[in-house]
C-alpha positions in Angstrom: 82.3 156.8 189.2 80.2 159.4 187.4 78.4 158.6 184.2 80.6 161.3 182.4 83.8 159.4 183.3 82.3 156.1 182.0 81.7 157.8 178.6 85.4 158.9 178.5 86.7 155.4 179.3 84.4 153.8 176.7 85.6 156.3 174.1 89.2 155.7 175.0 88.8 152.0 174.7 87.2 152.2 171.3 89.9 154.6 170.1 92.6 152.1 171.1 91.0 149.4 169.0 90.9 151.7 166.0 94.6 152.7 166.5 95.6 149.1 166.6 94.0 148.5 163.2 95.6 151.7 161.7 99.0 150.6 163.0 99.0 147.6 160.7 99.0 150.0 157.7 102.0 151.9 158.9 103.9 148.9 160.2 105.8 148.5 156.9 108.1 151.5 157.6 110.7 151.3 160.4 112.7 154.3 159.3 113.7 156.8 161.9 115.6 159.3 159.6 114.7 160.9 156.2 117.9 161.4 154.2 116.1 163.4 151.6 114.7 165.9 154.1 117.6 165.7 156.5 115.3 165.3 159.6 114.2 162.7 162.1 110.8 161.0 161.3 108.0 161.2 163.8 108.1 158.2 166.2 105.0 156.3 167.1 103.4 158.2 170.1 102.7 156.5 173.4 99.0 156.4 174.3 97.9 157.6 177.7 94.8 159.0 179.2 96.5 162.4 179.6 97.6 162.6 175.9 94.2 161.4 174.8 92.4 164.0 176.7 94.8 166.9 175.7 94.6 166.0 172.1 98.4 165.7 171.8 98.2 162.0 170.9 96.0 162.8 167.8 98.5 165.3 166.4 101.5 163.1 167.0 99.8 160.1 165.5 98.7 162.0 162.4 102.4 163.1 161.9 103.5 159.5 162.5 101.1 158.1 159.8 102.3 160.9 157.4 105.9 160.1 157.9 105.5 156.3 157.5 103.3 155.9 154.4 104.7 153.0 152.3 106.7 154.3 149.3 107.0 157.8 150.8 110.8 158.1 150.0 110.2 157.3 146.3 107.3 159.8 146.2 109.6 162.5 147.6 112.3 161.9 145.0 109.7 162.1 142.2 108.3 165.3 143.7 111.7 166.9 143.9 112.5 165.9 140.3 109.2 167.4 139.1 109.9 170.6 141.1 113.3 171.1 139.5 111.9 170.5 136.0 109.2 173.1 136.5 111.8 175.6 137.9 114.1 175.1 134.9 111.2 175.6 132.5 110.1 178.7 134.3 113.5 180.4 134.0 113.6 182.8 131.1 116.8 182.1 129.1 117.0 185.7 127.9 115.9 188.7 129.9 117.2 192.2 130.9 117.4 193.0 134.6 118.0 196.3 136.3 119.6 197.0 139.6 121.1 199.8 141.7 123.1 197.2 143.7 126.9 197.1 143.5 127.5 194.2 141.2 131.2 194.6 141.1 131.4 197.3 138.5 130.7 200.4 140.5 133.4 203.0 140.0 134.9 204.6 143.1 133.9 208.2 143.5 130.3 207.8 142.5 128.3 209.1 145.5 125.1 207.4 144.3 125.1 204.0 142.7 123.8 204.3 139.1 121.4 201.9 137.6 123.0 198.8 136.1 121.4 196.9 133.2 122.4 193.3 132.8 121.4 190.9 130.0 120.7 187.3 131.2 121.7 185.2 128.2 121.2 181.5 129.0 124.0 180.7 131.5 125.8 184.1 131.4 125.3 187.7 132.5 126.4 190.6 130.3 126.6 194.2 131.2 124.9 196.5 128.8 126.9 199.6 127.7 125.3 203.0 127.3 127.6 205.8 126.1 127.4 209.2 127.7 129.2 211.9 125.8 130.1 213.7 129.0 131.8 210.6 130.3 133.7 210.1 127.1 134.8 213.8 127.1 135.9 213.6 130.7 137.9 210.5 130.1 139.7 211.9 127.0 140.5 215.0 129.0 142.0 212.9 131.8 144.2 210.8 129.4 145.4 213.9 127.6 146.3 215.5 130.9 148.5 212.5 131.7 150.1 212.8 128.2 151.1 216.4 128.9 152.3 215.7 132.4 154.3 212.5 131.8 158.1 213.0 131.2 159.1 212.7 127.6 161.6 209.9 128.3 158.7 207.6 129.3 156.7 205.9 126.6 153.0 206.3 126.9 150.5 203.5 126.0 146.7 203.5 126.3 144.4 200.5 126.2 140.6 200.7 126.3 139.1 197.2 126.6 135.7 196.2 125.2 132.9 194.7 127.4 131.8 191.1 126.5 128.4 192.3 125.1 130.4 193.6 122.2 130.9 190.0 121.0 127.4 188.6 121.8 125.1 187.5 119.0 124.1 190.5 116.8 120.5 190.7 118.1 121.8 191.2 121.6 124.5 193.7 120.7 121.8 196.0 119.6 120.7 196.4 123.3 124.0 198.3 123.9 125.7 201.2 122.2 128.5 200.4 119.8 131.7 200.0 121.8 134.0 199.8 118.8 132.8 203.2 117.7 133.3 204.6 121.3 136.8 203.3 121.5 137.7 204.6 118.0 136.3 208.0 119.0 138.3 208.1 122.2 141.5 207.1 120.4 141.0 209.7 117.7 141.1 212.5 120.3 144.2 211.5 122.2 147.4 213.4 122.3 149.8 212.5 119.5 152.3 211.0 122.0 149.9 208.4 123.2 150.3 205.0 121.5 146.7 203.5 121.4 146.6 199.7 121.6 144.0 198.1 119.4 142.8 195.3 121.7 139.3 195.2 120.2 140.4 193.7 116.9 142.5 191.1 118.6 139.7 190.0 120.9 137.3 189.9 118.0 139.5 187.3 116.3 139.2 185.1 119.4 135.6 185.8 120.3 134.6 182.1 120.0 137.0 181.3 122.8 136.5 181.7 126.5 138.0 185.2 126.7 135.4 186.5 129.2 133.8 185.1 132.3 130.2 184.2 132.1 129.2 185.4 135.6 131.7 188.2 136.0 132.4 191.4 134.0 136.1 190.7 133.7 138.1 189.0 130.9 139.6 185.7 131.6 143.4 185.0 131.8 143.1 183.8 128.2 141.4 187.0 127.1 144.1 189.0 129.0 146.8 186.9 127.1 145.5 188.2 123.8 145.5 191.7 125.2 149.1 191.2 126.3 149.9 190.1 122.7 148.4 193.3 121.4 150.3 195.4 123.9 153.6 193.6 123.2 153.3 194.4 119.5 152.7 198.1 120.2 155.5 198.3 122.8 158.1 196.2 120.8 158.1 193.7 123.7 159.0 190.0 123.5 156.7 187.7 125.5 156.8 183.9 125.8 154.2 182.0 123.8 151.2 180.5 125.5 152.6 177.0 124.9 155.3 177.6 127.5 152.8 177.9 130.3 151.2 175.2 132.4 147.4 175.3 132.7 145.8 175.3 136.1 142.1 175.1 136.8 140.0 176.2 139.8 136.4 175.2 139.6 133.2 176.5 141.2 133.5 180.2 140.5 130.5 182.5 140.7 131.4 186.0 139.7 130.4 189.4 141.0 127.6 189.9 138.4 125.9 186.7 139.7 126.5 187.1 143.4 123.9 189.9 143.7 121.2 187.1 143.4 119.3 188.9 140.6 119.4 185.7 138.6 119.5 182.7 141.0 119.6 180.1 138.2 123.3 181.0 137.6 124.1 179.3 140.9 123.7 176.1 138.9 126.1 177.3 136.2 129.3 178.0 138.0 132.5 178.2 136.0 136.2 177.7 136.1 139.0 180.2 136.8 141.9 179.1 134.6 145.3 180.5 135.2 148.7 179.9 133.6 152.2 179.5 135.2 155.6 179.1 133.5 157.4 176.2 135.1 159.7 177.5 137.9 158.2 180.9 137.8 155.5 182.3 140.1 156.7 185.9 140.5 156.3 187.7 143.8 154.1 190.7 144.2 154.2 193.3 147.0 150.8 194.9 147.7 151.1 198.4 149.2 148.4 200.2 151.2 150.9 203.0 151.7 154.6 203.4 151.9 154.9 201.8 155.3 152.1 199.1 155.1 152.5 196.2 152.8 152.5 192.4 152.4 154.0 190.0 149.9 152.2 187.2 147.9 152.7 185.3 144.7 151.8 187.1 141.5 149.2 184.4 140.9 147.8 183.9 144.4 145.7 180.7 144.4 145.2 181.1 148.1 143.6 184.5 147.7 140.1 183.4 148.7 141.1 180.5 151.0 141.9 178.4 147.9 138.5 179.0 146.3 138.1 180.0 142.6 138.2 183.8 142.4 139.3 186.5 139.9 141.2 187.9 142.9 144.0 185.4 142.4 145.5 187.7 139.8 148.0 190.0 141.8 145.7 189.4 144.8 143.1 191.9 143.6 143.0 195.7 143.8 145.4 197.6 146.1 146.5 201.3 146.1 149.7 200.1 144.4 151.4 196.8 143.7 155.0 196.0 142.7 155.5 192.9 140.7 158.9 191.4 140.1 159.4 190.5 136.4 161.6 188.0 134.5 163.3 190.2 132.0 166.8 191.8 132.1 166.2 194.7 129.8 166.2 197.8 131.9 162.5 198.3 131.3 160.0 199.0 134.1 156.3 199.4 133.4 153.8 201.5 135.4 150.2 200.5 134.9 147.4 202.9 136.0 144.5 200.5 135.8 141.1 199.3 136.9 140.6 195.6 137.8 140.9 194.5 134.2 144.7 195.1 134.5 145.0 192.5 137.2 144.8 189.6 134.8 147.0 191.3 132.2 149.9 192.1 134.5 151.1 188.5 135.0 151.5 188.1 131.3 153.5 191.3 131.0 155.8 190.4 133.9 157.8 188.1 131.5 158.8 191.2 129.5 159.8 193.7 132.2 162.2 193.8 135.2 159.4 195.3 137.3 155.8 196.3 137.0 154.2 199.0 139.2 150.4 198.7 139.2 148.5 201.7 140.5 144.8 201.9 141.2 143.6 205.5 140.8 140.5 204.8 142.9 142.5 204.2 146.1 146.1 205.3 145.7 147.0 208.2 147.9 150.7 208.4 146.9 152.4 210.9 144.7 152.5 209.1 141.4 155.3 211.3 140.1 157.5 210.2 143.0 156.6 206.5 142.4 157.6 206.8 138.8 161.0 208.2 139.8 161.5 205.7 142.7 161.0 202.7 140.4 162.7 204.3 137.4 159.7 203.7 135.1 160.4 203.6 131.4 157.0 202.6 130.0 153.6 203.9 131.1 150.2 202.1 130.4 146.8 203.6 131.1 144.4 200.7 131.0 140.6 200.5 131.6 137.6 198.8 130.2 135.1 200.9 128.2 132.5 201.1 130.9 134.5 203.9 132.5 133.4 206.2 129.7 129.7 205.8 130.7 130.1 208.3 133.6 132.6 211.0 134.5 133.4 209.4 137.9 136.4 207.3 136.9 137.9 210.2 134.9 137.6 212.3 138.1 139.6 209.7 140.0 142.3 209.8 137.3 142.5 213.6 137.6 142.6 213.4 141.4 145.6 211.0 141.3 147.5 213.5 139.2 146.4 216.4 141.4 148.4 214.7 144.3 151.5 214.8 142.2 151.2 218.4 141.0 150.2 219.8 144.5 
């Protein structure tokens, strides 16, 4: 045997002696699985001349020693706790973020997505409102055109709903334009036949309650209830009190404003979707994509997102038009031309009408005049949240819907 081979064998023998001593230090750990890391731990490698010469043994043994250090599991738990503490401290509780992503508030008809500004305020996200006079003027013109077009025998109501930033602490309200002034300016320019519903004042009285979602731009069912009360007073409508409804809770909701991942910390602050049902009543809704294509679902559809918490449980979300069966026997039928804020309002109003026809101007391709005749509509509500006045895009959608009827 050559002298070089003797050197290899002697080195191999000495290395085995060292490994036997090191093994004593690692012998205290017999774990094969790390629950914290969800992985298998490195097994003790088998020593052979081939693995010794290739160097594989050294790499595997180093990993083995690292995985089987006494007290390793406790150390990992402490490290994870420390990491979470640092992450929480590094998150700014208040910041303004900008994005051009669709965060659930983009209006149909906008060819380019406009910049959205969002206020991160502790565990919530708030849209900032910036008034544009051209948007306000276009919106007023669209509403007044409906007032001139709508048959005189149909009562016309209009509701412009404030965004939640309107009720934030004063120092944060200053980041937005004054919505109350915008709403008052719009109402002051409407046709005399339009009954403007003051929902702002009603919501202001309940601003300490959960009337808006924290991670979504919509109002909650409770906020919509107060909106329904304001409408009922304006429309001389009798609605059941809140006490007659059963409360149902779906947990784990993360709204559209948070889903864009601009503020990952909100993942740890999910919220509840609360809805209300009167015992024995869960009125049916028929969602129409067109005259010949439709499906039926409960008015409050808790299976909308496979049973997960979602704002879409209210009349199953936005469709070109939806027919909701009401509870009343009063020969009154309501048509609502609305954005998605109307979805949470309609279930409350169903108790006061025989039927409700909900129309989304962003997607409806039907002749609205024919729909009003077909369902013998007596009351007409044009409902949106104030963000629609920040551009002219939504007003253009309202105008286009009317164009189909007048063509």
